[in-house]
N, CA, C and O of each residue as an XYZ file, in Angstrom:
808
protein
N      34.462     -9.461    -45.541
C      35.262     -8.543    -46.365
C      36.705     -9.033    -46.430
O      37.292     -9.361    -45.399
N      37.276     -9.084    -47.612
C      38.644     -9.555    -47.784
C      39.630     -8.567    -47.181
O      39.505     -7.352    -47.333
N      40.627     -9.139    -46.484
C      41.623     -8.288    -45.847
C      42.991     -8.579    -46.457
O      43.329     -9.734    -46.713
N      43.767     -7.541    -46.685
C      45.104     -7.702    -47.235
C      46.080     -7.920    -46.076
O      46.671     -6.973    -45.555
N      46.232     -9.170    -45.691
C      47.124     -9.508    -44.594
C      47.956    -10.713    -44.995
O      47.550    -11.509    -45.841
N      49.141    -10.841    -44.372
C      50.007    -11.970    -44.671
C      49.472    -13.254    -44.044
O      49.564    -14.327    -44.641
N      48.917    -13.143    -42.846
C      48.348    -14.293    -42.160
C      46.953    -13.930    -41.676
O      46.748    -12.870    -41.083
N      46.010    -14.799    -41.926
C      44.624    -14.555    -41.540
C      44.335    -15.266    -40.221
O      44.605    -16.458    -40.077
N      43.791    -14.533    -39.270
C      43.425    -15.103    -37.968
C      41.909    -15.293    -37.948
O      41.146    -14.332    -38.052
N      41.492    -16.541    -37.813
C      40.062    -16.880    -37.832
C      39.651    -17.442    -36.478
O      40.285    -18.361    -35.960
N      38.592    -16.891    -35.915
C      38.042    -17.404    -34.671
C      36.852    -18.300    -34.963
O      35.961    -17.931    -35.727
N      36.838    -19.482    -34.353
C      35.768    -20.454    -34.565
C      34.961    -20.591    -33.281
O      35.522    -20.776    -32.201
N      33.631    -20.497    -33.408
C      32.791    -20.667    -32.224
C      31.465    -21.298    -32.624
O      31.161    -21.459    -33.806
N      30.684    -21.653    -31.607
C      29.398    -22.297    -31.844
C      28.996    -23.092    -30.620
O      29.818    -23.347    -29.739
N      27.748    -23.480    -30.563
C      27.244    -24.191    -29.405
C      27.740    -25.622    -29.312
O      28.296    -26.158    -30.271
N      27.540    -26.238    -28.161
C      27.936    -27.621    -27.942
C      27.195    -28.540    -28.915
O      25.996    -28.384    -29.147
N      27.929    -29.498    -29.476
C      27.324    -30.441    -30.402
C      27.227    -29.952    -31.827
O      26.663    -30.641    -32.677
N      27.768    -28.769    -32.114
C      27.675    -28.221    -33.473
C      28.726    -28.797    -34.414
O      28.668    -28.571    -35.623
N      29.685    -29.537    -33.869
C      30.689    -30.187    -34.714
C      31.920    -29.351    -34.978
O      32.544    -29.481    -36.031
N      32.277    -28.497    -34.043
C      33.473    -27.660    -34.230
C      34.727    -28.517    -34.376
O      35.620    -28.186    -35.156
N      34.795    -29.615    -33.627
C      35.985    -30.473    -33.676
C      36.166    -31.090    -35.057
O      37.298    -31.312    -35.486
N      35.077    -31.370    -35.755
C      35.161    -31.929    -37.114
C      35.815    -30.929    -38.060
O      36.647    -31.298    -38.888
N      35.438    -29.680    -37.931
C      36.014    -28.635    -38.778
C      37.478    -28.398    -38.422
O      38.307    -28.196    -39.309
N      37.799    -28.420    -37.134
C      39.191    -28.235    -36.727
C      40.064    -29.368    -37.244
O      41.197    -29.134    -37.665
N      39.551    -30.586    -37.216
C      40.305    -31.728    -37.755
C      40.572    -31.541    -39.247
O      41.637    -31.903    -39.745
N      39.602    -30.976    -39.947
C      39.768    -30.693    -41.375
C      40.852    -29.638    -41.584
O      41.696    -29.789    -42.468
N      40.839    -28.576    -40.785
C      41.857    -27.534    -40.885
C      43.257    -28.108    -40.650
O      44.208    -27.734    -41.335
N      43.375    -29.002    -39.696
C      44.697    -29.569    -39.359
C      45.319    -30.333    -40.519
O      46.539    -30.486    -40.581
N      44.496    -30.809    -41.427
C      44.998    -31.569    -42.573
C      45.433    -30.659    -43.722
O      46.065    -31.113    -44.676
N      45.096    -29.389    -43.625
C      45.451    -28.439    -44.679
C      46.830    -27.844    -44.431
O      47.250    -27.695    -43.284
N      47.532    -27.506    -45.506
C      48.862    -26.922    -45.383
C      48.775    -25.471    -44.909
O      47.818    -24.756    -45.207
N      49.800    -25.061    -44.165
C      49.964    -23.675    -43.710
C      48.892    -23.237    -42.720
O      48.605    -22.046    -42.598
N      48.300    -24.198    -42.013
C      47.298    -23.892    -40.993
C      47.861    -24.178    -39.608
O      48.580    -25.158    -39.412
N      47.534    -23.325    -38.655
C      47.809    -23.570    -37.240
C      46.471    -23.527    -36.512
O      45.723    -22.559    -36.654
N      46.163    -24.556    -35.740
C      44.887    -24.634    -35.021
C      45.147    -24.649    -33.521
O      45.922    -25.467    -33.024
N      44.499    -23.745    -32.813
C      44.647    -23.642    -31.358
C      43.271    -23.756    -30.708
O      42.352    -23.015    -31.057
N      43.131    -24.682    -29.767
C      41.884    -24.829    -29.021
C      42.085    -24.233    -27.629
O      42.926    -24.695    -26.858
N      41.305    -23.208    -27.324
C      41.480    -22.476    -26.069
C      41.325    -23.379    -24.850
O      42.056    -23.222    -23.873
N      40.387    -24.318    -24.892
C      40.142    -25.192    -23.749
C      41.356    -26.074    -23.458
O      41.763    -26.212    -22.305
N      41.932    -26.669    -24.502
C      43.111    -27.514    -24.315
C      44.309    -26.679    -23.877
O      45.117    -27.122    -23.061
N      44.419    -25.485    -24.415
C      45.498    -24.588    -24.026
C      45.368    -24.229    -22.550
O      46.367    -24.154    -21.836
N      44.146    -24.009    -22.096
C      43.903    -23.679    -20.689
C      44.383    -24.801    -19.775
O      44.973    -24.549    -18.725
N      44.125    -26.039    -20.184
C      44.581    -27.182    -19.381
C      46.103    -27.175    -19.261
O      46.650    -27.472    -18.199
N      46.778    -26.837    -20.348
C      48.239    -26.784    -20.324
C      48.762    -25.687    -19.417
O      49.775    -25.869    -18.741
N      48.078    -24.548    -19.397
C      48.514    -23.419    -18.587
C      48.197    -23.609    -17.102
O      48.597    -22.800    -16.264
N      47.471    -24.693    -16.786
C      47.148    -25.008    -15.390
C      48.090    -26.069    -14.825
O      47.904    -26.534    -13.701
N      49.098    -26.447    -15.604
C      50.049    -27.452    -15.135
C      51.060    -26.834    -14.159
O      51.311    -25.630    -14.203
N      51.637    -27.659    -13.281
C      52.633    -27.153    -12.323
C      53.744    -26.376    -13.023
O      54.253    -26.794    -14.063
N      54.104    -25.258    -12.443
C      55.157    -24.420    -13.001
C      54.628    -23.257    -13.810
O      55.330    -22.268    -14.022
N      53.380    -23.373    -14.267
C      52.778    -22.286    -15.032
C      52.207    -21.226    -14.088
O      51.820    -21.524    -12.958
N      52.162    -19.992    -14.572
C      51.668    -18.885    -13.750
C      50.235    -19.127    -13.266
O      49.921    -18.885    -12.101
N      49.369    -19.604    -14.167
C      47.971    -19.834    -13.801
C      47.858    -20.886    -12.695
O      46.986    -20.801    -11.830
N      48.746    -21.870    -12.735
C      48.731    -22.933    -11.704
C      48.914    -22.320    -10.318
O      48.148    -22.616     -9.400
N      49.907    -21.485    -10.169
C      50.211    -20.893     -8.868
C      49.068    -20.002     -8.380
O      48.738    -20.003     -7.194
N      48.468    -19.243     -9.296
C      47.374    -18.366     -8.906
C      46.143    -19.169     -8.483
O      45.451    -18.799     -7.534
N      45.873    -20.265     -9.191
C      44.716    -21.103     -8.862
C      44.891    -21.767     -7.503
O      43.963    -21.782     -6.694
N      46.075    -22.313     -7.249
C      46.332    -22.967     -5.962
C      46.288    -21.947     -4.824
O      45.821    -22.251     -3.726
N      46.770    -20.753     -5.093
C      46.764    -19.702     -4.070
C      45.327    -19.369     -3.643
O      45.062    -19.139     -2.463
N      44.412    -19.346     -4.606
C      43.026    -18.988     -4.309
C      42.209    -20.171     -3.789
O      41.433    -20.025     -2.845
N      42.384    -21.340     -4.404
C      41.515    -22.473     -4.085
C      42.133    -23.488     -3.119
O      41.449    -24.398     -2.652
N      43.425    -23.332     -2.820
C      44.053    -24.199     -1.836
C      44.564    -25.512     -2.402
O      44.281    -25.862     -3.547
N      45.321    -26.233     -1.586
C      45.944    -27.490     -2.023
C      44.957    -28.650     -2.063
O      45.300    -29.736     -2.530
N      43.738    -28.433     -1.581
C      42.736    -29.492     -1.615
C      42.298    -29.875     -3.012
O      41.666    -30.915     -3.196
N      42.627    -29.041     -4.016
C      42.250    -29.351     -5.401
C      43.352    -30.118     -6.136
O      43.214    -30.415     -7.323
N      44.452    -30.441     -5.429
C      45.583    -31.133     -6.057
C      45.483    -32.641     -5.863
O      44.900    -33.123     -4.891
N      46.064    -33.374     -6.810
C      46.160    -34.825     -6.627
C      47.466    -35.149     -5.918
O      48.170    -34.244     -5.470
N      47.796    -36.436     -5.811
C      48.970    -36.842     -5.037
C      50.282    -36.406     -5.663
O      51.313    -36.400     -4.991
N      50.263    -36.037     -6.950
C      51.493    -35.592     -7.620
C      51.647    -34.076     -7.574
O      52.650    -33.542     -8.048
N      50.662    -33.376     -7.007
C      50.722    -31.920     -6.969
C      50.113    -31.248     -8.182
O      50.190    -30.028     -8.329
N      49.502    -32.046     -9.058
C      48.834    -31.513    -10.241
C      47.394    -31.164     -9.892
O      46.773    -31.820     -9.056
N      46.871    -30.135    -10.534
C      45.478    -29.763    -10.301
C      44.569    -30.883    -10.777
O      44.633    -31.295    -11.935
N      43.727    -31.369     -9.888
C      42.743    -32.405    -10.215
C      41.501    -31.682    -10.739
O      40.786    -31.028     -9.979
N      41.256    -31.804    -12.028
C      40.168    -31.046    -12.647
C      38.804    -31.410    -12.087
O      37.906    -30.570    -12.038
N      38.645    -32.660    -11.664
C      37.370    -33.074    -11.077
C      37.146    -32.367     -9.739
O      36.047    -31.897     -9.444
N      38.213    -32.301     -8.934
C      38.111    -31.633     -7.630
C      37.863    -30.134     -7.813
O      37.029    -29.540     -7.129
N      38.603    -29.540     -8.747
C      38.423    -28.106     -9.006
C      37.020    -27.841     -9.536
O      36.373    -26.872     -9.140
N      36.557    -28.705    -10.430
C      35.227    -28.547    -10.999
C      34.137    -28.619     -9.951
O      33.159    -27.873     -9.999
N      34.318    -29.537     -8.993
C      33.324    -29.680     -7.925
C      33.214    -28.396     -7.105
O      32.152    -28.074     -6.574
N      34.322    -27.673     -7.014
C      34.330    -26.418     -6.249
C      33.685    -25.289     -7.040
O      32.809    -24.589     -6.532
N      34.118    -25.112     -8.285
C      33.699    -23.920     -9.027
C      32.303    -24.018     -9.639
O      31.607    -23.008     -9.743
N      31.885    -25.210    -10.042
C      30.586    -25.294    -10.708
C      29.421    -25.250     -9.730
O      28.266    -25.117    -10.135
N      29.722    -25.360     -8.460
C      28.673    -25.225     -7.440
C      28.634    -23.807     -6.887
O      27.789    -23.481     -6.053
N      29.555    -22.962     -7.359
C      29.690    -21.610     -6.807
C      30.032    -20.634     -7.939
O      31.183    -20.570     -8.371
N      29.053    -19.886     -8.416
C      29.291    -18.951     -9.523
C      30.418    -17.954     -9.240
O      31.152    -17.573    -10.151
N      30.555    -17.537     -7.993
C      31.621    -16.589     -7.646
C      32.991    -17.248     -7.792
O      33.942    -16.625     -8.265
N      33.083    -18.512     -7.382
C      34.347    -19.246     -7.515
C      34.678    -19.474     -8.987
O      35.838    -19.376     -9.389
N      33.663    -19.776     -9.785
C      33.881    -19.972    -11.221
C      34.377    -18.685    -11.864
O      35.259    -18.712    -12.722
N      33.814    -17.569    -11.452
C      34.240    -16.271    -11.991
C      35.701    -15.995    -11.646
O      36.443    -15.448    -12.462
N      36.110    -16.373    -10.436
C      37.512    -16.188    -10.024
C      38.440    -17.050    -10.873
O      39.509    -16.604    -11.291
N      38.020    -18.295    -11.124
C      38.840    -19.188    -11.954
C      38.969    -18.640    -13.366
O      40.063    -18.603    -13.928
N      37.845    -18.216    -13.939
C      37.864    -17.673    -15.300
C      38.720    -16.419    -15.399
O      39.357    -16.172    -16.423
N      38.731    -15.622    -14.321
C      39.514    -14.382    -14.306
C      41.010    -14.668    -14.326
O      41.807    -13.806    -14.699
N      41.390    -15.874    -13.925
C      42.794    -16.290    -13.983
C      43.116    -16.923    -15.336
O      44.083    -16.551    -16.001
N      42.278    -17.890    -15.727
C      42.586    -18.724    -16.885
C      42.385    -18.005    -18.213
O      43.250    -18.078    -19.086
N      41.264    -17.316    -18.381
C      40.959    -16.709    -19.679
C      41.996    -15.666    -20.117
O      42.428    -15.705    -21.269
N      42.411    -14.740    -19.249
C      43.452    -13.792    -19.665
C      44.781    -14.481    -19.980
O      45.503    -14.052    -20.880
N      45.107    -15.550    -19.240
C      46.359    -16.276    -19.491
C      46.332    -16.929    -20.863
O      47.332    -16.926    -21.582
N      45.176    -17.491    -21.226
C      45.023    -18.124    -22.536
C      45.153    -17.091    -23.645
O      45.862    -17.311    -24.627
N      44.469    -15.971    -23.489
C      44.515    -14.942    -24.535
C      45.923    -14.358    -24.675
O      46.383    -14.097    -25.787
N      46.596    -14.158    -23.555
C      47.962    -13.635    -23.584
C      48.883    -14.584    -24.352
O      49.719    -14.147    -25.143
N      48.719    -15.891    -24.110
C      49.522    -16.892    -24.813
C      49.224    -16.836    -26.315
O      50.143    -16.842    -27.134
N      47.946    -16.782    -26.669
C      47.555    -16.780    -28.079
C      48.086    -15.554    -28.803
O      48.561    -15.661    -29.934
N      48.012    -14.393    -28.168
C      48.521    -13.163    -28.787
C      50.013    -13.290    -29.096
O      50.470    -12.896    -30.169
N      50.765    -13.846    -28.142
C      52.202    -14.059    -28.377
C      52.424    -15.077    -29.496
O      53.303    -14.906    -30.341
N      51.616    -16.138    -29.487
C      51.771    -17.204    -30.474
C      51.439    -16.717    -31.877
O      52.069    -17.138    -32.848
N      50.457    -15.836    -31.988
C      50.095    -15.268    -33.292
C      51.280    -14.515    -33.880
O      51.574    -14.651    -35.068
N      51.956    -13.727    -33.063
C      53.099    -12.957    -33.558
C      54.239    -13.865    -34.000
O      54.936    -13.568    -34.970
N      54.428    -14.968    -33.289
C      55.454    -15.938    -33.681
C      55.119    -16.522    -35.051
O      55.990    -16.643    -35.913
N      53.840    -16.885    -35.248
C      53.433    -17.501    -36.517
C      53.416    -16.498    -37.663
O      53.566    -16.885    -38.822
N      53.235    -15.227    -37.360
C      53.284    -14.213    -38.428
C      54.663    -14.177    -39.079
O      54.796    -13.828    -40.252
N      55.680    -14.537    -38.313
C      57.050    -14.516    -38.824
C      57.451    -15.839    -39.457
O      58.597    -16.019    -39.868
N      56.492    -16.770    -39.534
C      56.779    -18.065    -40.136
C      56.021    -18.247    -41.440
O      55.776    -17.288    -42.172
N      55.656    -19.489    -41.717
C      54.982    -19.802    -42.980
C      53.481    -20.007    -42.831
O      52.815    -20.405    -43.786
N      52.945    -19.742    -41.653
C      51.526    -19.980    -41.425
C      50.676    -18.998    -42.232
O      50.923    -17.792    -42.216
N      49.683    -19.522    -42.931
C      48.780    -18.684    -43.729
C      47.479    -18.411    -42.985
O      46.921    -17.317    -43.071
N      46.998    -19.421    -42.250
C      45.757    -19.274    -41.486
C      45.979    -19.742    -40.053
O      46.395    -20.875    -39.813
N      45.701    -18.871    -39.126
C      45.812    -19.178    -37.695
C      44.393    -19.257    -37.157
O      43.668    -18.262    -37.153
N      43.996    -20.439    -36.703
C      42.608    -20.685    -36.308
C      42.512    -20.851    -34.794
O      43.231    -21.655    -34.202
N      41.620    -20.083    -34.178
C      41.393    -20.151    -32.729
C      39.981    -20.667    -32.476
O      39.014    -20.099    -32.985
N      39.854    -21.733    -31.700
C      38.529    -22.221    -31.306
C      38.333    -21.958    -29.830
O      39.161    -22.350    -29.007
N      37.237    -21.295    -29.491
C      36.933    -21.014    -28.086
C      35.425    -20.920    -27.911
O      34.732    -20.293    -28.712
N      34.927    -21.550    -26.853
C      33.491    -21.531    -26.595
C      33.002    -20.106    -26.343
O      31.904    -19.736    -26.761
N      33.827    -19.304    -25.653
C      33.453    -17.934    -25.312
C      34.246    -16.933    -26.147
O      34.674    -15.890    -25.653
N      34.429    -17.263    -27.393
C      35.228    -16.434    -28.302
C      34.722    -14.992    -28.354
O      35.509    -14.047    -28.282
N      33.427    -14.834    -28.478
C      32.839    -13.498    -28.578
C      32.900    -12.792    -27.232
O      33.325    -11.641    -27.130
N      32.460    -13.517    -26.191
C      32.384    -12.924    -24.861
C      33.749    -12.497    -24.324
O      33.852    -11.512    -23.593
N      34.792    -13.237    -24.686
C      36.134    -12.940    -24.181
C      36.897    -11.932    -25.036
O      38.084    -11.695    -24.815
N      36.213    -11.341    -26.010
C      36.805    -10.242    -26.763
C      37.830    -10.634    -27.815
O      38.739     -9.860    -28.113
N      37.692    -11.834    -28.383
C      38.653    -12.253    -29.411
C      38.451    -11.526    -30.737
O      39.294    -11.614    -31.629
N      37.358    -10.822    -30.866
C      37.144    -10.002    -32.063
C      38.332     -9.076    -32.301
O      38.693     -8.801    -33.445
N      38.933     -8.601    -31.224
C      40.031     -7.633    -31.335
C      41.287     -8.238    -31.955
O      42.118     -7.514    -32.503
N      41.431     -9.561    -31.873
C      42.656    -10.166    -32.407
C      42.392    -11.087    -33.599
O      43.325    -11.684    -34.137
N      41.128    -11.208    -34.015
C      40.783    -12.050    -35.158
C      40.409    -11.195    -36.363
O      39.814    -10.127    -36.218
N      40.762    -11.669    -37.544
C      40.328    -10.993    -38.768
C      38.868    -11.298    -39.050
O      38.134    -10.452    -39.560
N      38.447    -12.525    -38.711
C      37.047    -12.920    -38.888
C      36.635    -13.873    -37.774
O      37.461    -14.603    -37.228
N      35.344    -13.856    -37.444
C      34.761    -14.834    -36.539
C      33.813    -15.709    -37.345
O      32.974    -15.207    -38.094
N      33.951    -17.012    -37.186
C      33.102    -17.963    -37.896
C      32.196    -18.681    -36.913
O      32.650    -19.178    -35.882
N      30.915    -18.732    -37.239
C      29.932    -19.443    -36.421
C      29.621    -20.785    -37.065
O      29.189    -20.849    -38.216
N      29.846    -21.858    -36.310
C      29.541    -23.199    -36.794
C      28.112    -23.523    -36.348
O      27.841    -23.698    -35.160
N      27.207    -23.600    -37.326
C      25.791    -23.786    -37.037
C      25.337    -25.216    -37.328
O      25.650    -25.786    -38.374
N      24.601    -25.772    -36.386
C      23.894    -27.036    -36.573
C      22.580    -26.898    -35.810
O      22.570    -26.418    -34.677
N      21.467    -27.317    -36.425
C      20.187    -27.131    -35.750
C      20.127    -27.968    -34.472
O      20.841    -28.960    -34.329
N      19.270    -27.551    -33.558
C      19.257    -28.142    -32.221
C      18.956    -29.632    -32.218
O      19.549    -30.373    -31.434
N      18.067    -30.082    -33.058
C      17.727    -31.512    -33.081
C      18.941    -32.356    -33.418
O      19.172    -33.395    -32.799
N      19.717    -31.917    -34.396
C      20.916    -32.668    -34.792
C      21.969    -32.603    -33.706
O      22.671    -33.586    -33.468
N      22.093    -31.465    -33.043
C      23.058    -31.341    -31.948
C      22.722    -32.311    -30.816
O      23.601    -32.992    -30.288
N      21.465    -32.365    -30.459
C      21.051    -33.271    -29.382
C      21.298    -34.718    -29.783
O      21.768    -35.517    -28.972
N      20.985    -35.059    -31.030
C      21.219    -36.428    -31.512
C      22.689    -36.794    -31.392
O      23.026    -37.879    -30.919
N      23.557    -35.902    -31.815
C      25.000    -36.154    -31.755
C      25.474    -36.303    -30.314
O      26.267    -37.193    -30.005
N      24.988    -35.435    -29.439
C      25.437    -35.451    -28.039
C      25.002    -36.722    -27.323
O      25.789    -37.317    -26.587
N      23.765    -37.143    -27.530
C      23.270    -38.372    -26.903
C      24.057    -39.575    -27.419
O      24.434    -40.461    -26.651
N      24.300    -39.593    -28.735
C      25.022    -40.714    -29.336
C      26.496    -40.724    -28.944
O      27.074    -41.784    -28.703
N      27.095    -39.546    -28.882
C      28.533    -39.470    -28.641
C      28.949    -39.400    -27.183
O      30.006    -39.911    -26.813
N      28.130    -38.774    -26.356
C      28.513    -38.553    -24.962
C      27.576    -39.229    -23.960
O      27.844    -39.257    -22.759
N      26.493    -39.763    -24.471
C      25.544    -40.397    -23.570
C      24.669    -39.371    -22.868
O      24.722    -38.179    -23.172
N      23.868    -39.845    -21.931
C      22.970    -38.938    -21.226
C      21.645    -38.818    -21.947
O      21.480    -39.326    -23.056
N      20.721    -38.156    -21.325
C      19.369    -38.042    -21.868
C      19.208    -36.817    -22.753
O      20.013    -35.887    -22.723
N      18.160    -36.849    -23.526
C      17.807    -35.690    -24.351
C      17.584    -34.469    -23.469
O      18.023    -33.367    -23.797
N      16.890    -34.676    -22.332
C      16.567    -33.583    -21.430
C      17.831    -32.914    -20.882
O      17.886    -31.694    -20.731
N      18.838    -33.733    -20.589
C      20.100    -33.199    -20.082
C      20.711    -32.222    -21.082
O      21.104    -31.114    -20.717
N      20.790    -32.637    -22.343
C      21.446    -31.800    -23.351
C      20.589    -30.602    -23.728
O      21.117    -29.562    -24.120
N      19.276    -30.737    -23.613
C      18.413    -29.575    -23.840
C      18.700    -28.495    -22.802
O      18.720    -27.306    -23.121
N      18.923    -28.916    -21.555
C      19.236    -27.954    -20.494
C      20.582    -27.282    -20.743
O      20.726    -26.076    -20.548
N      21.574    -28.073    -21.178
C      22.903    -27.518    -21.461
C      22.809    -26.482    -22.579
O      23.358    -25.386    -22.465
N      22.119    -26.832    -23.648
C      21.979    -25.927    -24.790
C      21.232    -24.655    -24.391
O      21.572    -23.557    -24.833
N      20.217    -24.818    -23.556
C      19.425    -23.664    -23.115
C      20.258    -22.662    -22.323
O      19.931    -21.476    -22.280
N      21.340    -23.140    -21.693
C      22.204    -22.267    -20.898
C      23.298    -21.605    -21.727
O      24.065    -20.795    -21.207
N      23.377    -21.944    -23.014
C      24.384    -21.334    -23.882
C      23.756    -20.185    -24.679
O      22.538    -20.002    -24.682
N      24.604    -19.432    -25.341
C      24.111    -18.300    -26.137
C      23.223    -18.810    -27.270
O      23.490    -19.874    -27.829
N      22.170    -18.066    -27.618
C      21.268    -18.485    -28.694
C      21.888    -18.274    -30.068
O      22.872    -17.550    -30.218
N      21.301    -18.914    -31.057
C      21.762    -18.804    -32.435
C      21.825    -17.350    -32.893
O      22.760    -16.959    -33.592
N      20.840    -16.552    -32.505
C      20.788    -15.150    -32.936
C      22.007    -14.365    -32.466
O      22.472    -13.457    -33.155
N      22.523    -14.718    -31.285
C      23.698    -14.023    -30.745
C      24.931    -14.310    -31.601
O      25.692    -13.405    -31.945
N      25.111    -15.589    -31.938
C      26.258    -15.961    -32.769
C      26.168    -15.301    -34.152
O      27.154    -14.765    -34.657
N      24.982    -15.349    -34.750
C      24.821    -14.789    -36.093
C      25.061    -13.274    -36.108
O      25.597    -12.732    -37.074
N      24.658    -12.603    -35.028
C      24.819    -11.154    -34.958
C      26.277    -10.743    -34.772
O      26.657     -9.624    -35.119
N      27.092    -11.642    -34.227
C      28.468    -11.277    -33.885
C      29.544    -11.937    -34.749
O      30.732    -11.666    -34.574
N      29.132    -12.799    -35.678
C      30.120    -13.492    -36.519
C      30.024    -13.050    -37.971
O      28.976    -12.591    -38.427
N      31.123    -13.193    -38.683
C      31.209    -12.738    -40.068
C      30.807    -13.815    -41.070
O      30.300    -13.518    -42.152
N      31.044    -15.085    -40.687
C      30.790    -16.216    -41.584
C      29.997    -17.267    -40.823
O      30.280    -17.541    -39.656
N      29.001    -17.860    -41.486
C      28.236    -18.959    -40.895
C      28.479    -20.210    -41.727
O      28.253    -20.217    -42.938
N      28.943    -21.269    -41.065
C      29.159    -22.557    -41.719
C      28.086    -23.522    -41.230
O      27.992    -23.799    -40.034
N      27.276    -24.034    -42.159
C      26.239    -25.004    -41.803
C      26.884    -26.386    -41.717
O      27.305    -26.956    -42.723
N      26.952    -26.909    -40.496
C      27.598    -28.196    -40.273
C      26.585    -29.275    -39.876
O      26.913    -30.223    -39.162
N      25.350    -29.107    -40.354
C      24.298    -30.043    -39.964
C      24.094    -31.183    -40.935
O      23.257    -32.056    -40.708
N      24.856    -31.181    -42.021
C      24.692    -32.238    -43.030
C      25.958    -33.103    -43.062
O      26.551    -33.364    -42.016
N      26.369    -33.542    -44.239
C      27.544    -34.405    -44.315
C      28.830    -33.576    -44.355
O      28.800    -32.354    -44.501
N      29.953    -34.273    -44.222
C      31.263    -33.615    -44.149
C      31.580    -32.877    -45.446
O      32.147    -31.786    -45.402
N      31.233    -33.438    -46.585
C      31.525    -32.790    -47.861
C      30.809    -31.448    -47.978
O      31.359    -30.485    -48.511
N      29.591    -31.395    -47.481
C      28.829    -30.138    -47.494
C      29.546    -29.072    -46.676
O      29.623    -27.911    -47.076
N      30.070    -29.483    -45.526
C      30.822    -28.561    -44.677
C      32.099    -28.106    -45.373
O      32.420    -26.918    -45.366
N      32.831    -29.044    -45.972
C      34.093    -28.714    -46.623
C      33.897    -27.717    -47.763
O      34.711    -26.812    -47.943
N      32.828    -27.879    -48.527
C      32.557    -26.970    -49.645
C      32.383    -25.536    -49.148
O      32.888    -24.596    -49.762
N      31.671    -25.374    -48.041
C      31.456    -24.032    -47.483
C      32.758    -23.435    -46.965
O      33.032    -22.252    -47.166
N      33.556    -24.260    -46.298
C      34.831    -23.790    -45.760
C      35.760    -23.351    -46.898
O      36.405    -22.307    -46.811
N      35.820    -24.148    -47.953
C      36.676    -23.826    -49.095
C      36.282    -22.492    -49.725
O      37.143    -21.681    -50.067
N      34.968    -22.271    -49.876
C      34.488    -21.026    -50.451
C      34.847    -19.826    -49.573
O      35.219    -18.760    -50.065
N      34.723    -20.031    -48.264
C      35.049    -18.944    -47.339
C      36.544    -18.630    -47.374
O      36.931    -17.465    -47.290
N      37.376    -19.644    -47.496
C      38.818    -19.446    -47.514
C      39.309    -18.860    -48.838
O      40.308    -18.141    -48.866
N      38.616    -19.161    -49.922
C      39.021    -18.679    -51.236
C      39.008    -17.154    -51.320
O      39.686    -16.574    -52.169
N      38.244    -16.504    -50.447
C      38.201    -15.038    -50.461
C      39.537    -14.435    -50.091
O      39.793    -13.264    -50.372
N      40.403    -15.236    -49.455
C      41.719    -14.724    -49.053
C      42.808    -15.123    -50.043
O      43.973    -14.774    -49.854
């Protein structure tokens, strides 16, 4: 549904290997667009001096730091991915910090020339971004194509990526919770045509 707003906030989500980065790269080339990736933002908020950094070190200790005092993501990952409770504690620090930053950043861009503010997050739906987005977009690619891309681009076996995909939300969940579905399983031009049509409504 078309909304009468000065700046449109669009949330982008989808499973691993669906090609979200391709669409974000396309958005970055368009005028009056701001693109924010929650995962990269989280890494920035975990740097020394940031609030999330201090909270993480307080809970997980200095053993997760490298020689410069920066959080070593490999060391932290080894701790949290082997312990669901530890992962939940980390997410309870990082996810609210990311959303708080984005909410502030949206207000800054509303006062500028930005026409479309795009947020990409793997857990966009689960983390409640519906409340701050005008629309949620699901980037769909069928599982066979996703596995092909992942094996070719990241290596590893088919079985490995099947397990990863099986642990993510199913297609039905994304379709039930998103306003727009972009089929990204074909060529780039096919994707661009769908994106253009979706944006023209604004």
